[in-house]
VMD Tcl script that draws the C-alpha trace (Angstrom):
set ca {
  {-17.15 48.02 196.08}
  {-14.06 49.46 197.85}
  {-11.26 51.41 196.17}
  {-8.78 48.47 195.99}
  {-11.35 46.21 194.31}
  {-12.24 48.94 191.80}
  {-8.54 49.40 190.93}
  {-8.04 45.65 190.65}
  {-11.06 45.30 188.36}
  {-9.94 48.30 186.34}
  {-6.51 46.79 185.67}
  {-8.07 43.41 184.97}
  {-10.22 45.00 182.29}
  {-7.22 46.87 180.82}
  {-5.17 43.67 180.83}
  {-8.00 41.82 179.13}
  {-8.33 44.47 176.44}
  {-4.58 44.57 175.83}
  {-4.42 40.78 175.69}
  {-7.25 40.68 173.18}
  {-5.56 43.36 171.08}
  {-2.28 41.43 171.19}
  {-3.95 38.21 170.14}
  {-5.82 40.05 167.37}
  {-2.56 41.63 166.17}
  {-0.89 38.24 166.10}
  {-3.76 36.84 164.07}
  {-3.50 39.71 161.63}
  {0.26 39.27 161.38}
  {-0.14 35.55 160.89}
  {-2.78 36.14 158.24}
  {-0.51 38.59 156.45}
  {2.29 36.03 156.48}
  {0.00 33.38 155.01}
  {-1.18 35.79 152.34}
  {2.43 36.73 151.57}
  {3.26 33.07 151.13}
  {0.29 32.62 148.82}
  {1.43 35.56 146.73}
  {5.00 34.29 146.50}
  {4.83 30.76 145.07}
  {7.94 28.88 144.06}
  {8.91 28.55 140.42}
  {7.89 24.88 140.61}
  {4.40 25.90 141.75}
  {4.18 28.47 138.96}
  {5.17 25.86 136.39}
  {2.42 23.53 137.55}
  {-0.18 26.24 136.93}
  {0.82 26.28 133.25}
  {-0.32 22.70 132.67}
  {-3.77 21.40 131.69}
  {-4.03 17.61 131.55}
  {-6.52 14.96 130.57}
  {-7.07 11.81 132.56}
  {-9.14 8.64 132.72}
  {-11.94 8.17 135.22}
  {-15.60 8.96 135.79}
  {-15.12 9.28 139.56}
  {-12.25 10.13 141.91}
  {-11.14 9.70 145.50}
  {-8.08 10.79 147.46}
  {-6.05 7.92 145.99}
  {-6.81 8.75 142.36}
  {-3.76 9.51 140.21}
  {-5.23 12.75 138.91}
  {-5.84 14.04 142.45}
  {-2.31 13.15 143.52}
  {-0.86 14.84 140.43}
  {-2.87 18.02 140.89}
  {-1.79 18.29 144.51}
  {1.84 17.28 144.03}
  {2.59 19.42 140.98}
  {0.09 22.28 141.53}
  {-1.48 21.51 138.16}
  {-3.43 24.45 136.76}
  {-6.28 22.63 135.09}
  {-7.91 19.53 133.67}
  {-9.75 18.79 130.43}
  {-12.71 16.43 130.20}
  {-13.69 14.05 127.39}
  {-16.53 11.65 126.75}
  {-14.60 9.25 124.51}
  {-11.24 7.62 125.24}
  {-9.31 7.66 121.96}
  {-6.36 5.40 122.95}
  {-8.64 2.53 123.98}
  {-11.36 3.47 121.46}
  {-14.00 3.16 124.14}
  {-16.59 4.93 126.28}
  {-16.66 6.37 128.86}
  {-13.64 8.54 129.48}
  {-14.88 11.12 132.04}
  {-18.49 11.81 131.11}
  {-21.54 9.57 131.55}
  {-24.39 11.86 132.61}
  {-25.01 15.36 134.03}
  {-25.35 14.05 137.60}
  {-22.16 11.97 137.39}
  {-20.16 14.75 135.69}
  {-21.22 17.32 138.27}
  {-20.14 15.00 141.10}
  {-16.82 14.22 139.39}
  {-15.98 17.92 139.12}
  {-17.15 18.69 142.64}
  {-15.01 15.86 144.04}
  {-11.94 16.94 142.06}
  {-12.23 20.47 143.44}
  {-12.84 19.35 147.01}
  {-9.95 16.84 146.97}
  {-7.49 19.19 145.27}
  {-8.15 22.93 144.85}
  {-11.24 24.95 144.15}
  {-9.29 27.27 141.84}
  {-8.50 24.61 139.27}
  {-9.44 25.18 135.63}
  {-12.02 22.63 134.52}
  {-12.10 22.80 130.73}
  {-13.98 21.17 127.89}
  {-14.50 21.43 124.12}
  {-18.16 22.30 123.75}
  {-18.61 24.08 120.43}
  {-21.94 22.53 119.48}
  {-22.65 20.16 116.62}
  {-20.11 17.37 116.17}
  {-17.46 18.81 118.50}
  {-19.25 18.58 121.83}
  {-18.24 16.32 124.73}
  {-21.59 16.92 126.43}
  {-23.82 15.07 124.01}
  {-27.63 14.94 124.12}
  {-27.35 11.13 124.14}
  {-25.92 11.42 127.68}
  {-28.68 13.76 128.83}
  {-27.08 17.13 128.08}
  {-28.60 20.02 126.12}
  {-28.34 19.93 122.34}
  {-26.43 22.81 120.72}
  {-26.35 23.46 116.98}
  {-23.09 23.49 115.06}
  {-21.41 26.83 114.37}
  {-22.20 26.38 110.68}
  {-25.91 26.00 111.41}
  {-25.90 28.98 113.81}
  {-24.09 31.02 111.18}
  {-27.07 30.66 108.85}
  {-29.20 32.71 111.24}
  {-28.89 36.16 112.75}
  {-25.96 36.71 115.15}
  {-28.32 37.63 117.99}
  {-29.94 34.20 117.69}
  {-26.59 32.61 118.50}
  {-26.73 34.18 121.94}
  {-30.14 32.62 122.58}
  {-29.11 29.22 121.21}
  {-25.87 29.04 123.20}
  {-27.17 30.38 126.52}
  {-28.49 26.96 127.67}
  {-24.95 25.63 127.22}
  {-23.55 28.38 129.45}
  {-26.13 27.54 132.10}
  {-25.25 23.86 131.87}
  {-21.49 24.41 132.12}
  {-22.00 26.61 135.17}
  {-24.25 23.97 136.78}
  {-21.63 21.26 136.19}
  {-18.75 23.34 137.59}
  {-16.89 23.70 134.28}
  {-15.21 27.12 134.00}
  {-13.45 27.06 130.60}
  {-15.03 26.30 127.25}
  {-12.47 25.90 124.47}
  {-14.81 27.66 122.05}
  {-15.93 29.34 119.90}
  {-14.08 28.51 116.69}
  {-13.36 31.72 114.79}
  {-11.76 30.04 111.79}
  {-13.12 31.52 108.57}
  {-14.60 28.83 106.31}
  {-12.35 29.55 103.34}
  {-11.93 25.89 102.35}
  {-15.28 24.16 102.74}
  {-13.58 20.79 102.15}
  {-11.24 21.36 105.10}
  {-11.35 17.99 106.91}
  {-11.04 19.43 110.42}
  {-13.07 22.67 110.14}
  {-15.36 23.06 107.13}
  {-16.46 19.45 106.75}
  {-17.25 19.23 110.47}
  {-19.41 22.36 110.45}
  {-17.18 24.13 112.95}
  {-17.00 27.54 111.24}
  {-19.75 30.16 111.46}
  {-19.18 31.45 107.94}
  {-16.87 32.14 105.02}
  {-17.50 35.84 105.77}
  {-15.04 37.14 108.42}
  {-17.54 39.78 109.59}
  {-20.21 37.13 110.25}
  {-17.68 34.94 112.06}
  {-16.85 37.88 114.30}
  {-20.50 38.74 114.99}
  {-21.57 35.20 115.83}
  {-18.46 34.67 117.94}
  {-19.31 37.85 119.90}
  {-22.72 36.47 120.76}
  {-21.34 33.03 121.62}
  {-18.82 34.63 123.97}
  {-21.43 36.90 125.52}
  {-23.64 33.89 126.25}
  {-20.75 32.15 128.00}
  {-19.89 35.27 129.97}
  {-23.48 35.53 131.22}
  {-22.71 32.39 133.23}
  {-19.14 33.32 134.14}
  {-17.62 30.81 131.71}
  {-14.16 31.60 130.30}
  {-13.90 31.25 126.53}
  {-10.98 30.37 124.28}
  {-11.26 31.42 120.65}
  {-9.40 29.21 118.20}
  {-7.34 28.28 116.19}
  {-4.90 31.20 115.85}
  {-3.83 32.42 113.31}
  {-6.63 30.68 111.38}
  {-7.20 27.04 110.39}
  {-10.05 27.62 107.96}
  {-8.05 27.51 104.73}
  {-6.09 24.36 105.53}
  {-6.34 21.19 103.50}
  {-5.03 18.89 106.23}
  {-5.74 17.83 109.81}
  {-3.22 18.88 112.45}
  {-4.41 16.03 114.69}
  {-2.63 13.73 112.25}
  {0.38 15.74 111.10}
  {1.85 19.17 110.47}
  {-0.38 21.27 108.23}
  {1.05 23.80 105.77}
  {-1.22 26.75 104.89}
  {1.44 28.79 103.08}
  {-0.40 28.71 99.74}
  {-3.96 28.91 101.08}
  {-3.80 31.40 103.95}
  {-5.72 34.67 103.61}
  {-4.12 36.89 106.24}
  {-6.59 39.77 106.07}
  {-9.68 37.56 106.29}
  {-8.40 35.02 108.81}
  {-6.97 37.53 111.29}
  {-10.06 39.76 111.11}
  {-12.13 37.98 113.82}
  {-9.16 38.00 116.20}
  {-8.43 41.66 115.59}
  {-12.05 42.73 116.19}
  {-12.62 40.52 119.23}
  {-9.41 41.77 120.84}
  {-10.41 45.39 120.14}
  {-13.80 44.70 121.76}
  {-12.16 43.21 124.89}
  {-13.95 39.90 124.27}
  {-10.90 37.66 124.46}
  {-10.13 35.68 127.60}
  {-7.88 33.02 126.08}
  {-6.66 32.48 122.53}
  {-5.75 28.97 121.42}
  {-2.96 28.37 118.92}
  {-2.96 26.16 115.83}
  {-0.28 23.65 114.86}
  {-0.04 25.05 111.33}
  {2.88 26.18 109.19}
  {3.04 29.31 107.06}
  {6.53 29.61 105.66}
  {5.83 33.12 104.38}
  {5.62 34.20 108.03}
  {7.85 31.70 109.85}
  {10.13 29.41 107.86}
  {10.83 27.04 110.74}
  {7.96 26.82 113.23}
  {4.23 26.11 113.34}
  {2.23 28.86 115.04}
  {2.18 27.13 118.44}
  {5.97 27.16 118.54}
  {6.50 30.49 116.78}
  {7.48 33.76 118.53}
  {6.68 35.52 115.26}
  {3.05 34.40 115.36}
  {2.49 34.65 119.10}
  {4.68 37.56 120.19}
  {5.06 39.70 117.09}
  {1.59 39.25 115.57}
  {-0.78 38.22 118.38}
  {0.75 40.29 121.18}
  {2.35 43.27 119.44}
  {0.29 43.78 116.28}
  {-3.14 42.64 117.48}
  {-2.71 43.67 121.13}
  {-3.84 40.52 122.93}
  {-2.81 40.84 126.59}
  {-4.58 37.77 127.95}
  {-3.68 34.11 128.19}
  {-2.42 32.12 125.20}
  {-3.08 28.38 125.34}
  {-1.59 25.76 123.05}
  {-3.75 23.34 121.14}
  {-3.14 19.80 122.37}
  {0.62 19.26 122.58}
  {0.09 15.54 121.90}
  {-1.43 16.01 118.46}
  {0.32 14.44 115.50}
  {1.55 17.78 114.16}
  {3.73 18.13 117.26}
  {4.66 14.61 118.36}
  {5.56 13.46 114.86}
  {7.96 16.35 114.30}
  {9.38 17.40 117.68}
  {10.72 15.74 120.79}
  {8.59 16.04 123.93}
  {10.91 18.43 125.79}
  {11.84 20.32 122.64}
  {8.21 21.07 121.79}
  {7.45 22.26 125.32}
  {10.47 24.58 125.45}
  {9.67 26.05 122.06}
  {5.99 26.57 122.94}
  {6.76 28.32 126.24}
  {9.43 30.52 124.68}
  {7.14 31.32 121.75}
  {4.57 32.74 124.15}
  {2.21 29.95 125.25}
  {1.11 30.51 128.87}
  {-0.94 27.32 129.18}
  {-0.05 23.98 127.62}
  {-2.71 21.34 127.00}
  {-1.84 17.65 127.29}
  {-5.12 15.93 126.55}
  {-3.68 12.45 127.08}
  {-6.29 11.42 124.55}
  {-4.30 10.77 121.39}
  {-2.72 7.60 120.11}
  {-1.46 6.58 123.57}
  {-2.24 7.25 127.23}
  {0.60 8.37 129.49}
  {-0.16 8.04 133.20}
  {2.90 10.14 134.04}
  {2.16 13.03 131.69}
  {1.79 15.61 134.50}
  {5.16 14.73 136.02}
  {6.88 14.65 132.63}
  {5.46 17.99 131.48}
  {6.29 19.81 134.71}
  {9.78 18.35 134.88}
  {10.49 19.23 131.24}
  {9.78 22.90 131.97}
  {11.59 22.80 135.33}
  {14.72 21.30 133.76}
  {14.64 23.87 130.98}
  {14.49 26.69 133.56}
  {17.37 25.16 135.51}
  {19.39 24.80 132.30}
  {18.72 28.36 131.23}
  {16.67 27.31 128.18}
  {13.60 29.06 129.60}
  {13.94 32.25 131.64}
  {12.32 32.48 135.06}
  {10.77 35.76 133.93}
  {8.87 33.86 131.25}
  {7.37 31.49 133.83}
  {6.46 34.38 136.15}
  {4.75 36.27 133.32}
  {2.66 33.22 132.41}
  {1.77 32.57 136.04}
  {0.65 36.16 136.53}
  {-1.59 36.03 133.46}
  {-3.14 32.76 134.61}
  {-3.78 33.97 138.15}
  {-5.18 37.26 136.87}
  {-7.66 35.35 134.68}
  {-8.70 33.14 137.58}
  {-9.19 36.17 139.78}
  {-11.27 37.94 137.14}
  {-13.67 35.00 137.06}
  {-13.71 34.37 140.79}
  {-11.98 31.03 140.46}
  {-10.50 30.63 143.93}
}
mol new
graphics top color blue
foreach p $ca { graphics top sphere $p radius 0.5 }
foreach p [lrange $ca 0 end-1] q [lrange $ca 1 end] { graphics top cylinder $p $q radius 0.2 }
display resetview
């Protein structure tokens, strides 16, 4: 090869290398821009992440309302049920393991893989994944509480495995209400409490949580600040625990679980205690959620409301009013099960717009939305939900 050809080839190689480097740099720059955009969502997108909604349907496609809502409003999560309360009929979302797994897989593939897929699966009577549909049978908390705490881990582990198999990533459990009133229509009588002994509640809850964590399932302990002494059902109306509440006993499981770094999410209760807050139930109370749960007990994680469509809320507060109060009180996630007395096909739009309008009107600060969004995204990141 003569000198001119060697020079020509040399510069061709240099040009090729430089071109490749330039293209690579552009790709990196482009990737950085995309990542920057992902890390800087709009307030509207942040608001959407704060919403968990229920819907009707055992299967979905790209034209399904729930898929359109998730994609349009950046909805943070969904909640699944087996029974449709408004129509008093089966099925709602769940028929069998195979069908449920496909439903969840399709929702994630048609919307976003980082969506929260939540369920109430405590065991016993409160379990949407019933043995009659082909799912594993889990004892009630009350029954588990009769045994050793370590046995609870063994008994609940098959549930963790099943939730992971299905694609569910949040279990709104365990209940850590202390069974103070055994005639309590929504806790004691349904066998939802581990024990009347706060220490036993804490120990069994630890093992329940550990079993869920073995399969990367997020847990939500409930119902803060304690529903075990109530005499009424907050699904029906506002419940007053002023004269029955035992602060030391009922806060004990929360205090210990927070100290042990076991808490992912804490769910609020729609209960009144006028000795603590004269005006608001816990879900809508900054005293309960900010002063007690955050400051006194030290919970830094996500706070989720109990269903915002329960009687305790809808019978006493306007839709927008309740949402504004809950967000300002400290709720990061709001649940709209859409499984109460009526079914609202537009619940996602209405919930998102209620928060958006409140931000625009100065009734909710942008900083509040950003703080909630950051907590939610941090939780998703911790559990590899992306």
